[in-house]
PAVEX-599113 format. One record per residue: x, y, z of N, C-alpha, C, O in turn. Coordinates in steps of 0.2 Angstrom, whole numbers, padded with zeros to 4 digits, always signed. Layout:
<pts>
XYZXYZXYZXYZ;...
</pts>
This chain:
<pts>
-0053-0124+0157-0047-0120+0159-0042-0125+0163-0044-0129+0166;-0036-0123+0162-0030-0127+0165-0027-0123+0170-0025-0117+0169;-0025-0126+0176-0021-0123+0181-0014-0125+0180-0012-0131+0180;-0009-0120+0179-0002-0122+0179+0001-0120+0185+0003-0114+0187;+0002-0125+0190+0005-0124+0197+0011-0120+0197+0012-0116+0202;+0016-0120+0192+0022-0117+0193+0023-0111+0188+0028-0109+0186;+0017-0108+0186+0017-0103+0181+0021-0097+0183+0025-0094+0179;+0020-0095+0189+0024-0089+0191+0031-0090+0191+0035-0086+0189;+0034-0096+0193+0041-0097+0193+0043-0098+0186+0049-0096+0184;+0039-0101+0182+0041-0101+0175+0042-0094+0171+0046-0093+0168;+0037-0090+0173+0037-0083+0171+0044-0080+0173+0047-0076+0169;+0045-0080+0180+0051-0077+0182+0057-0079+0179+0062-0076+0178;+0057-0086+0178+0063-0089+0175+0064-0086+0168+0070-0085+0166;+0059-0085+0164+0060-0082+0158+0063-0075+0158+0067-0073+0154;+0060-0071+0163+0063-0064+0164+0070-0065+0166+0075-0061+0163;+0072-0069+0170+0079-0070+0172+0084-0072+0167+0089-0069+0166;+0081-0076+0162+0086-0079+0157+0086-0073+0151+0091-0072+0148;+0080-0070+0150+0080-0064+0145+0085-0059+0147+0088-0056+0142;+0085-0057+0153+0089-0051+0155+0096-0052+0155+0100-0047+0155;+0098-0058+0156+0105-0060+0157+0109-0064+0151+0114-0066+0152;+0105-0064+0145+0108-0067+0140+0105-0065+0133+0099-0062+0133;+0108-0067+0127+0105-0066+0121+0103-0073+0118+0106-0078+0120;+0098-0073+0114+0096-0079+0111+0101-0083+0107+0105-0079+0104;+0101-0089+0107+0106-0093+0104+0107-0092+0097+0113-0092+0094;+0102-0091+0093+0103-0089+0086+0106-0083+0085+0110-0083+0080;+0105-0078+0088+0108-0071+0087+0116-0072+0090+0120-0069+0086;+0117-0075+0095+0124-0076+0097+0128-0079+0092+0134-0077+0090;+0125-0085+0089+0129-0088+0083+0130-0084+0077+0135-0084+0074;+0125-0080+0076+0126-0075+0070+0131-0070+0071+0134-0067+0067;+0131-0067+0077+0136-0062+0079+0143-0065+0079+0147-0061+0076;+0144-0071+0081+0151-0074+0081+0153-0075+0073+0158-0074+0072;+0148-0077+0069+0150-0078+0062+0151-0071+0059+0156-0071+0055;+0148-0066+0061+0149-0059+0058+0156-0057+0060+0159-0054+0056;+0157-0058+0066+0164-0056+0069+0170-0059+0065+0175-0056+0063;+0169-0066+0063+0174-0070+0060+0175-0067+0053+0181-0068+0050;+0170-0065+0050+0171-0062+0043+0172-0055+0042+0173-0052+0036;+0172-0051+0047+0172-0044+0047+0179-0042+0045+0184-0045+0047;+0180-0037+0041+0186-0035+0039+0188-0028+0042+0194-0026+0041;+0184-0025+0045+0185-0018+0048+0187-0019+0055+0184-0022+0059;+0193-0017+0057+0196-0018+0064+0192-0015+0069+0191-0018+0075;+0189-0009+0068+0185-0006+0073+0178-0009+0074+0176-0010+0080;+0175-0012+0069+0169-0016+0069+0171-0022+0073+0167-0024+0077;+0176-0025+0072+0178-0031+0075+0179-0030+0083+0176-0034+0087;+0182-0025+0085+0182-0023+0092+0175-0022+0095+0174-0024+0101;+0171-0019+0091+0164-0017+0094+0161-0024+0095+0157-0025+0100;+0161-0028+0090+0157-0035+0090+0160-0039+0096+0156-0043+0099;+0166-0039+0096+0170-0043+0102+0167-0041+0109+0166-0045+0113;+0167-0034+0109+0165-0031+0116+0158-0033+0117+0156-0035+0123;+0153-0034+0112+0146-0036+0113+0146-0043+0115+0142-0045+0120;+0150-0047+0112+0150-0054+0114+0153-0055+0121+0151-0060+0124;+0158-0052+0122+0161-0052+0129+0156-0050+0134+0156-0053+0140;+0152-0045+0133+0147-0042+0137+0142-0048+0139+0140-0049+0144;+0140-0051+0133+0135-0056+0134+0137-0062+0138+0134-0065+0142;+0144-0064+0137+0147-0069+0141+0147-0067+0149+0146-0072+0153;+0149-0061+0150+0150-0059+0157+0143-0059+0160+0143-0060+0166;+0138-0056+0157+0131-0056+0160+0129-0063+0162+0126-0063+0167;+0130-0068+0158+0128-0074+0160+0132-0077+0166+0129-0080+0170;+0139-0076+0166+0143-0079+0171+0141-0075+0178+0142-0078+0183;+0140-0069+0178+0139-0065+0184+0132-0064+0186+0131-0060+0191;+0128-0066+0181+0120-0065+0183+0119-0058+0183+0116-0056+0188;+0121-0054+0178+0120-0047+0178+0116-0045+0172+0116-0049+0167;+0112-0040+0172+0109-0038+0166+0114-0037+0160+0119-0034+0161;+0111-0039+0154+0115-0039+0148+0116-0031+0146+0121-0030+0143;+0111-0027+0147+0112-0020+0146+0109-0016+0151+0104-0019+0155;+0111-0010+0152+0109-0006+0158+0101-0005+0157+0098-0004+0162;+0099-0004+0151+0091-0003+0150+0088-0010+0149+0090-0014+0144;+0082-0011+0152+0079-0018+0151+0075-0017+0144+0072-0022+0142;+0074-0011+0141+0070-0011+0135+0063-0011+0137+0061-0010+0143;+0058-0013+0133+0051-0013+0134+0049-0021+0133+0050-0023+0128;+0046-0024+0138+0044-0031+0138+0037-0032+0134+0032-0028+0136;+0037-0036+0129+0031-0038+0126+0031-0046+0127+0036-0049+0125;+0025-0048+0128+0024-0056+0129+0019-0058+0124+0013-0055+0124;+0021-0062+0120+0017-0065+0115+0014-0072+0117+0018-0077+0118;+0007-0072+0118+0004-0078+0122-0001-0081+0117-0005-0078+0114;-0001-0088+0117-0006-0091+0113-0008-0097+0117-0004-0100+0120;-0014-0099+0116-0017-0105+0119-0023-0108+0115-0026-0104+0111;-0025-0114+0117-0031-0117+0114-0037-0118+0119-0036-0116+0125;-0042-0121+0117-0048-0123+0121-0045-0127+0127-0048-0127+0132;-0041-0132+0126-0039-0136+0131-0032-0134+0135-0030-0138+0139;-0030-0128+0133-0024-0126+0137-0024-0119+0139-0019-0116+0141;-0030-0116+0139-0031-0109+0142-0030-0109+0149-0033-0113+0153;-0026-0104+0152-0024-0104+0159-0029-0101+0163-0033-0097+0161;-0030-0105+0169-0035-0102+0174-0032-0096+0178-0036-0092+0180;-0026-0096+0178-0022-0090+0182-0023-0084+0178-0024-0083+0172;-0023-0078+0182-0023-0071+0179-0016-0070+0176-0011-0068+0180;-0015-0072+0170-0008-0071+0167-0005-0064+0167+0001-0063+0167;-0009-0059+0166-0007-0052+0166-0004-0050+0172+0001-0047+0173;-0008-0052+0178-0006-0051+0184+0001-0054+0186+0005-0051+0189;+0001-0061+0184+0008-0064+0186+0014-0061+0182+0019-0060+0186;+0013-0059+0176+0019-0056+0173+0020-0049+0176+0026-0048+0177;+0015-0045+0177+0017-0039+0180+0020-0040+0187+0025-0036+0189;+0018-0044+0191+0021-0045+0198+0028-0048+0197+0033-0046+0201;+0029-0052+0192+0036-0055+0191+0041-0050+0189+0047-0050+0191;+0039-0045+0185+0043-0040+0183+0045-0035+0189+0051-0033+0189;+0040-0034+0193+0042-0030+0199+0047-0034+0203+0052-0031+0206;+0046-0040+0204+0051-0044+0208+0058-0044+0205+0063-0043+0208;+0058-0045+0198+0064-0045+0195+0068-0038+0195+0074-0038+0196;+0064-0033+0196+0067-0026+0197+0070-0025+0204+0075-0023+0205;+0066-0028+0209+0068-0028+0216+0075-0032+0216+0079-0030+0221;+0075-0037+0212+0081-0041+0213+0087-0039+0208+0092-0043+0207;+0086-0033+0205+0091-0030+0201+0093-0033+0194+0098-0033+0192;+0088-0037+0192+0088-0040+0185+0086-0034+0180+0088-0035+0174;+0082-0030+0182+0080-0024+0178+0081-0018+0181+0079-0017+0187;+0083-0013+0177+0083-0006+0179+0076-0003+0179+0072-0005+0174;+0073+0001+0184+0067+0004+0184+0066+0009+0178+0068+0015+0180;+0064+0007+0173+0064+0012+0167+0057+0014+0165+0056+0018+0160;+0051+0011+0167+0045+0013+0165+0042+0019+0169+0042+0019+0175;+0040+0024+0165+0038+0030+0167+0031+0032+0164+0029+0029+0159;+0028+0037+0167+0022+0040+0164+0024+0044+0158+0029+0047+0158;+0020+0043+0152+0023+0046+0146+0023+0053+0146+0028+0056+0143;+0019+0057+0149+0019+0064+0149+0023+0067+0156+0027+0071+0155;+0021+0065+0162+0024+0067+0168+0031+0065+0169+0035+0068+0172;+0033+0059+0166+0039+0055+0167+0040+0053+0174+0045+0051+0176;+0034+0053+0178+0035+0050+0185+0036+0043+0184+0033+0039+0180;+0041+0040+0188+0044+0034+0189+0042+0030+0195+0044+0032+0200;+0038+0025+0195+0036+0021+0201+0041+0018+0204+0041+0016+0210;+0047+0016+0200+0053+0013+0203+0053+0006+0203+0058+0003+0206;+0048+0003+0200+0048-0005+0200+0046-0008+0193+0044-0014+0193;+0046-0004+0188+0044-0006+0181+0036-0008+0181+0034-0012+0177;+0032-0005+0185+0025-0006+0185+0022+0000+0181+0026+0005+0180;+0016-0001+0179+0013+0005+0175+0007+0002+0171+0007-0004+0169;+0004+0007+0168-0002+0005+0164+0001+0003+0157+0005+0006+0154;-0001-0003+0155+0001-0006+0149+0008-0010+0149+0011-0011+0144;+0010-0011+0155+0017-0014+0156+0016-0020+0160+0013-0020+0166;+0018-0026+0157+0021-0027+0151+0015-0027+0145+0009-0027+0147;+0017-0026+0139+0013-0027+0134+0011-0034+0132+0016-0038+0132;+0005-0035+0130+0003-0042+0128+0000-0042+0121-0003-0038+0119;+0002-0048+0118-0001-0049+0111-0004-0057+0112+0000-0061+0112;-0011-0057+0112-0014-0064+0113-0016-0067+0107-0019-0063+0102;-0016-0073+0106-0018-0077+0100-0022-0083+0102-0019-0087+0106;-0028-0084+0100-0032-0089+0102-0032-0094+0096-0034-0093+0091;-0029-0100+0098-0028-0106+0092-0032-0112+0095-0030-0115+0099;-0039-0113+0093-0043-0117+0096-0040-0124+0097-0041-0127+0103;-0036-0127+0093-0034-0134+0094-0027-0134+0097-0024-0140+0098;-0024-0129+0099-0017-0129+0102-0018-0132+0109-0022-0130+0113;-0014-0137+0110-0014-0141+0116-0009-0139+0121-0007-0142+0126;-0006-0133+0121-0001-0130+0126-0002-0123+0126-0005-0119+0122;+0001-0120+0132+0001-0113+0133+0008-0110+0130+0013-0113+0133;+0008-0106+0125+0014-0104+0122+0016-0097+0124+0011-0092+0124;+0022-0095+0127+0024-0089+0129+0030-0087+0127+0035-0090+0128;+0031-0081+0123+0037-0079+0121+0038-0072+0124+0034-0067+0122;+0044-0071+0127+0045-0064+0130+0051-0061+0126+0056-0064+0125;+0049-0054+0125+0054-0050+0121+0055-0044+0124+0051-0040+0125;+0062-0043+0127+0063-0036+0129+0067-0032+0124+0072-0034+0122;+0063-0027+0121+0066-0024+0115+0069-0017+0117+0065-0013+0120;+0075-0016+0116+0078-0010+0118+0075-0004+0115+0073-0004+0109;+0075+0002+0119+0071+0008+0116+0076+0013+0113+0073+0018+0110;+0082+0012+0113+0086+0016+0109+0085+0015+0102+0085+0019+0098;+0084+0009+0101+0082+0006+0094+0076+0009+0091+0075+0010+0085;+0071+0011+0096+0065+0013+0094+0065+0020+0091+0061+0022+0087;+0071+0024+0093+0071+0031+0090+0072+0031+0082+0071+0036+0079;+0074+0025+0079+0075+0025+0072+0069+0022+0068+0069+0022+0062;+0064+0019+0072+0058+0016+0069+0055+0021+0064+0055+0027+0065;+0051+0018+0059+0048+0022+0054+0041+0019+0052+0041+0013+0052;+0037+0023+0050+0030+0020+0047+0028+0025+0041+0029+0031+0042;+0025+0022+0036+0023+0026+0030+0017+0022+0027+0017+0016+0026;+0012+0026+0025+0006+0024+0022+0008+0025+0014+0007+0031+0012;+0010+0020+0011+0012+0021+0004+0005+0021+0000+0000+0018+0001;+0005+0025-0006+0000+0024-0011+0003+0019-0016+0009+0017-0015;-0001+0016-0020+0001+0011-0024+0007+0014-0029+0011+0010-0030;+0006+0020-0031+0011+0023-0036+0018+0023-0032+0023+0022-0035;+0017+0025-0026+0024+0026-0022+0028+0020-0021+0034+0020-0020;+0024+0014-0021+0028+0008-0020+0032+0006-0026+0037+0003-0026;+0031+0009-0032+0034+0008-0038+0034+0001-0040+0040-0002-0041;+0028-0002-0040+0028-0009-0041+0030-0011-0048+0033-0017-0049;+0030-0007-0053+0032-0008-0060+0040-0008-0060+0043-0010-0065;+0043-0005-0055+0050-0005-0055+0053-0010-0049+0058-0008-0046;+0049-0016-0048+0051-0020-0043+0051-0017-0036+0056-0019-0032;+0046-0013-0035+0045-0010-0028+0051-0006-0026+0053-0006-0020;+0053-0002-0031+0059+0002-0029+0058+0007-0024+0062+0009-0020;+0051+0010-0024+0049+0015-0019+0050+0012-0012+0052+0015-0007;+0047+0006-0011+0048+0003-0004+0055+0001-0002+0057+0003+0003;+0059-0001-0007+0066-0003-0005+0070+0003-0004+0074+0003+0001;+0069+0008-0007+0072+0015-0006+0071+0018+0001+0075+0020+0004;+0064+0017+0003+0062+0020+0009+0066+0016+0015+0068+0018+0020;+0066+0009+0014+0069+0005+0019+0077+0007+0020+0079+0008+0025;+0080+0008+0014+0087+0009+0015+0088+0016+0017+0093+0017+0021;+0084+0021+0015+0085+0028+0018+0083+0028+0026+0087+0032+0029;+0079+0024+0028+0077+0023+0035+0083+0021+0039+0085+0023+0044;+0086+0016+0036+0092+0013+0040+0098+0018+0040+0102+0018+0045;+0099+0021+0034+0104+0027+0034+0103+0032+0039+0108+0034+0043;+0097+0034+0040+0095+0039+0045+0096+0037+0052+0098+0041+0056;+0095+0030+0053+0096+0028+0060+0103+0027+0062+0105+0028+0068;+0108+0026+0057+0115+0026+0059+0116+0021+0064+0115+0015+0064;+0120+0024+0069+0122+0019+0075+0117+0019+0081+0118+0016+0086;+0112+0023+0080+0107+0024+0086+0104+0017+0088+0103+0016+0094;+0102+0013+0083+0099+0006+0085+0104+0001+0088+0102-0005+0088;+0110+0003+0089+0115-0001+0092+0117-0007+0087+0116-0013+0089;+0118-0006+0081+0120-0012+0076+0126-0015+0078+0130-0013+0081;+0127-0022+0076+0122-0025+0071+0117-0028+0074+0117-0032+0079;+0111-0027+0072+0105-0030+0075+0100-0033+0069+0103-0036+0065;+0094-0031+0069+0089-0033+0064+0084-0028+0063+0083-0024+0068;+0080-0029+0058+0074-0025+0057+0068-0029+0055+0069-0034+0052;+0063-0027+0058+0056-0031+0056+0053-0026+0051+0052-0020+0053;+0050-0029+0046+0046-0024+0042+0039-0027+0041+0038-0033+0039;+0034-0023+0043+0027-0025+0043+0024-0022+0037+0024-0016+0036;+0020-0026+0033+0017-0024+0027+0009-0026+0028+0007-0031+0029;+0005-0021+0026-0002-0022+0026-0006-0020+0031-0004-0016+0036;-0013-0021+0031-0017-0019+0036-0018-0012+0036-0019-0009+0030;-0019-0009+0042-0018-0001+0042-0012+0000+0047-0008-0004+0048;-0012+0007+0049-0006+0009+0052-0004+0004+0058+0001+0002+0059;-0009+0003+0062-0008-0001+0069-0006-0008+0067-0002-0011+0071;-0009-0011+0062-0007-0018+0060+0000-0018+0058+0004-0023+0060;+0002-0014+0053+0009-0014+0050+0014-0013+0056+0019-0017+0056;+0013-0009+0061+0017-0008+0066+0018-0014+0071+0024-0016+0073;+0012-0017+0072+0013-0023+0076+0016-0029+0073+0020-0033+0076;+0015-0029+0066+0018-0035+0062+0026-0034+0062+0030-0039+0063;+0028-0028+0061+0035-0026+0061+0039-0028+0068+0044-0031+0068;+0035-0026+0073+0038-0028+0080+0038-0036+0081+0043-0039+0083;+0033-0039+0079+0032-0046+0080+0037-0050+0076+0040-0055+0078;+0038-0048+0069+0043-0051+0065+0050-0051+0068+0053-0057+0067;+0052-0046+0070+0059-0045+0073+0060-0048+0080+0065-0050+0082;+0054-0049+0083+0055-0051+0090+0054-0059+0091+0056-0062+0096;+0050-0062+0087+0048-0068+0088+0051-0073+0083+0052-0079+0084;+0053-0071+0077+0056-0076+0072+0063-0076+0074+0067-0072+0076;+0066-0082+0073+0073-0083+0073+0077-0079+0068+0074-0079+0062;+0082-0076+0070+0085-0071+0065+0088-0075+0059+0090-0072+0054;+0090-0082+0060+0093-0086+0055+0088-0090+0051+0090-0095+0047;+0081-0089+0052+0077-0093+0048+0075-0090+0041+0078-0085+0040;+0072-0094+0037+0070-0092+0030+0062-0091+0030+0059-0096+0032;+0060-0086+0027+0053-0084+0026+0050-0090+0022+0053-0092+0017;+0044-0093+0024+0041-0098+0020+0038-0096+0014+0038-0100+0009;+0037-0090+0013+0035-0087+0006+0041-0085+0002+0045-0081+0004;+0042-0088-0004+0048-0087-0008+0049-0079-0010+0054-0077-0010;+0043-0076-0011+0043-0069-0012+0047-0065-0007+0051-0061-0008;+0044-0066-0001+0047-0062+0005+0054-0065+0007+0058-0061+0009;+0055-0071+0006+0062-0074+0007+0067-0070+0003+0073-0068+0005;+0065-0069-0003+0070-0066-0008+0071-0058-0007+0076-0056-0007;+0065-0055-0004+0065-0048-0003+0070-0047+0004+0073-0042+0004;+0069-0051+0009+0073-0051+0015+0080-0051+0013+0084-0047+0015;+0082-0056+0009+0089-0057+0007+0092-0051+0003+0097-0049+0004;+0088-0049-0002+0090-0043-0006+0091-0037-0001+0096-0033-0002;+0086-0035+0003+0087-0030+0007+0093-0030+0012+0096-0025+0013;+0094-0036+0015+0100-0037+0019+0106-0036+0016+0110-0032+0019;+0107-0038+0010+0113-0037+0006+0114-0030+0004+0120-0027+0005;+0109-0027+0002+0109-0020+0001+0111-0015+0007+0115-0011+0006;+0108-0017+0012+0109-0013+0018+0116-0014+0021+0120-0009+0023;+0119-0020+0021+0126-0021+0023+0131-0018+0018+0136-0017+0020;+0129-0017+0012+0133-0014+0007+0134-0007+0009+0139-0003+0006;+0130-0004+0013+0131+0003+0015+0137+0005+0019+0139+0010+0019;+0139+0000+0023+0145+0001+0026+0144+0004+0033+0149+0007+0036;+0138+0005+0036+0137+0008+0042+0141+0004+0048+0144+0007+0052;+0140-0002+0048+0144-0007+0052+0142-0007+0060+0137-0003+0061;+0145-0010+0064+0144-0011+0071+0144-0004+0074+0149-0001+0073;+0139-0003+0078+0139+0004+0082+0139+0010+0077+0140+0015+0079;+0138+0009+0071+0138+0014+0066+0145+0017+0064+0145+0023+0062;+0150+0013+0066+0157+0016+0065+0160+0013+0059+0166+0015+0058;+0157+0010+0055+0159+0007+0048+0160+0000+0049+0162-0003+0055;+0160-0004+0043+0161-0011+0044+0156-0015+0039+0152-0012+0035;+0157-0021+0039+0153-0026+0034+0146-0027+0036+0142-0029+0032;+0145-0027+0042+0139-0030+0045+0135-0024+0049+0137-0023+0054;+0130-0022+0046+0125-0017+0049+0119-0020+0052+0117-0019+0057;+0117-0025+0048+0111-0029+0051+0113-0037+0050+0116-0039+0046;+0111-0041+0055+0111-0048+0055+0105-0051+0051+0106-0056+0048;+0100-0047+0051+0094-0050+0048+0089-0045+0046+0088-0040+0049;+0085-0047+0041+0079-0043+0039+0073-0048+0040+0073-0053+0037;+0068-0046+0043+0062-0050+0044+0055-0047+0042+0054-0041+0045;+0052-0050+0038+0046-0047+0035+0040-0051+0037+0040-0057+0037;+0034-0047+0039+0028-0050+0040+0023-0046+0036+0023-0040+0037;+0018-0050+0033+0014-0046+0028+0007-0049+0029+0006-0055+0029;+0002-0045+0028-0005-0047+0028-0009-0043+0022-0005-0038+0019;-0015-0044+0021-0018-0040+0015-0020-0033+0018-0020-0032+0024;-0022-0029+0013-0023-0022+0015-0029-0020+0010-0031-0023+0006;-0031-0013+0011-0036-0010+0007-0033-0008+0000-0027-0006+0000;-0037-0008-0005-0034-0007-0012-0031+0000-0013-0027+0002-0017;-0033+0005-0008-0031+0012-0009-0024+0013-0005-0021+0018-0006;-0022+0009-0001-0016+0010+0003-0011+0004+0003-0013-0002+0001;-0005+0005+0005+0000+0000+0006+0004+0002+0012+0010+0005+0011;+0002+0001+0018+0005+0003+0024+0012-0001+0025+0012-0007+0024;+0017+0002+0028+0023-0001+0029+0026+0002+0036+0026+0008+0037;+0029-0003+0040+0032+0000+0046+0039-0004+0047+0040-0010+0045;+0044-0001+0050+0050-0003+0051+0052-0003+0059+0051+0002+0062;+0053-0009+0062+0055-0009+0069+0062-0012+0069+0064-0017+0068;+0066-0007+0072+0073-0009+0073+0074-0013+0080+0071-0012+0085;+0079-0017+0079+0081-0021+0085+0088-0021+0086+0092-0022+0082;+0091-0019+0092+0098-0019+0094+0101-0026+0094+0097-0031+0093;+0107-0026+0095+0111-0033+0095+0108-0037+0101+0109-0043+0100;+0106-0034+0106+0105-0038+0112+0098-0041+0112+0093-0038+0114;+0097-0046+0108+0091-0050+0107+0089-0054+0113+0090-0060+0114;+0086-0050+0118+0084-0053+0125+0077-0056+0124+0072-0053+0125;+0077-0063+0123+0070-0066+0122+0070-0073+0124+0076-0077+0124;+0065-0076+0127+0064-0083+0129+0057-0085+0127+0053-0081+0126;+0057-0092+0125+0051-0094+0123+0050-0101+0126+0054-0106+0126;+0044-0102+0129+0042-0108+0133+0035-0110+0131+0031-0106+0130;+0035-0117+0131+0028-0120+0130+0026-0124+0136+0031-0128+0139;+0021-0123+0139+0018-0127+0145+0012-0131+0143+0008-0129+0140;+0013-0137+0145+0007-0142+0144+0003-0144+0150+0006-0144+0155;-0003-0145+0149-0008-0147+0155-0005-0152+0159-0007-0153+0165;-0002-0157+0156+0001-0163+0160+0007-0161+0164+0010-0166+0167;+0009-0155+0164+0015-0153+0168+0022-0152+0164+0027-0150+0166;+0022-0155+0158+0028-0154+0154+0029-0147+0152+0025-0143+0151;+0036-0146+0151+0038-0139+0150+0043-0140+0144+0048-0143+0145;+0042-0136+0139+0047-0136+0133+0050-0129+0132+0047-0124+0131;+0057-0129+0133+0060-0122+0132+0063-0122+0125+0067-0126+0122;+0060-0117+0121+0062-0116+0114+0067-0111+0113+0071-0112+0108;+0068-0106+0117+0073-0101+0117+0075-0100+0124+0079-0096+0126;
</pts>
């Protein structure tokens, strides 16, 4: 196991950068969408979003009043496993960030709605760990995902017939478009959706969240089948004209991201995870020799 002497500060810095900025890939895509937008209302909405991001960075203030829900994707190998209690470090750093006004205290008990006032709580933050035996660095990606967007999420266990495989998966595609239409402006578009396919219910939902949270929104899926499906769905969704903030326009989504695994022959689980325009995420790699690589 490896001791990372600056781990707490590295974690706090990730929280600081995540709450006061959007990731560079999304910022570039937002600017490009603004430049090609033909709807004046949508233009003003997107300009306001970009202005907000600029001011948040300059004034060191939260990008959005809500911090969303933090999930940290962590991976390590045999020679890079951290000696430190990484869960405790992240939990403490979130509390400190809240005390320093980087985060609004939004975490509550699910039923009683009791709020401890510091973003502490059971299961906060959420972690997804991945053990990669030969990986020689500690990899951490932090994603603050807005919870207004969560209100539009959907999950469905398709039967094989419902997929309409013989009609180029028309059943799946129709469900995705219907879900976006129902969401309207609630997910604060233009954002992105993650689509998880396969496994069982829990796996599909995790895949959807991970796809939209960890992939760069301007990347291309390595599997040509899914790359083509992402492109087709994005074009069809944007043809709906929902637009920025749901007020009409050319760009409803900046990206569609798919993650898929195998499933049982009797089912075809699918989940959709919406992400608002405020893509607050940071990605860092720490090496045992003290090197630090900032990827986002």
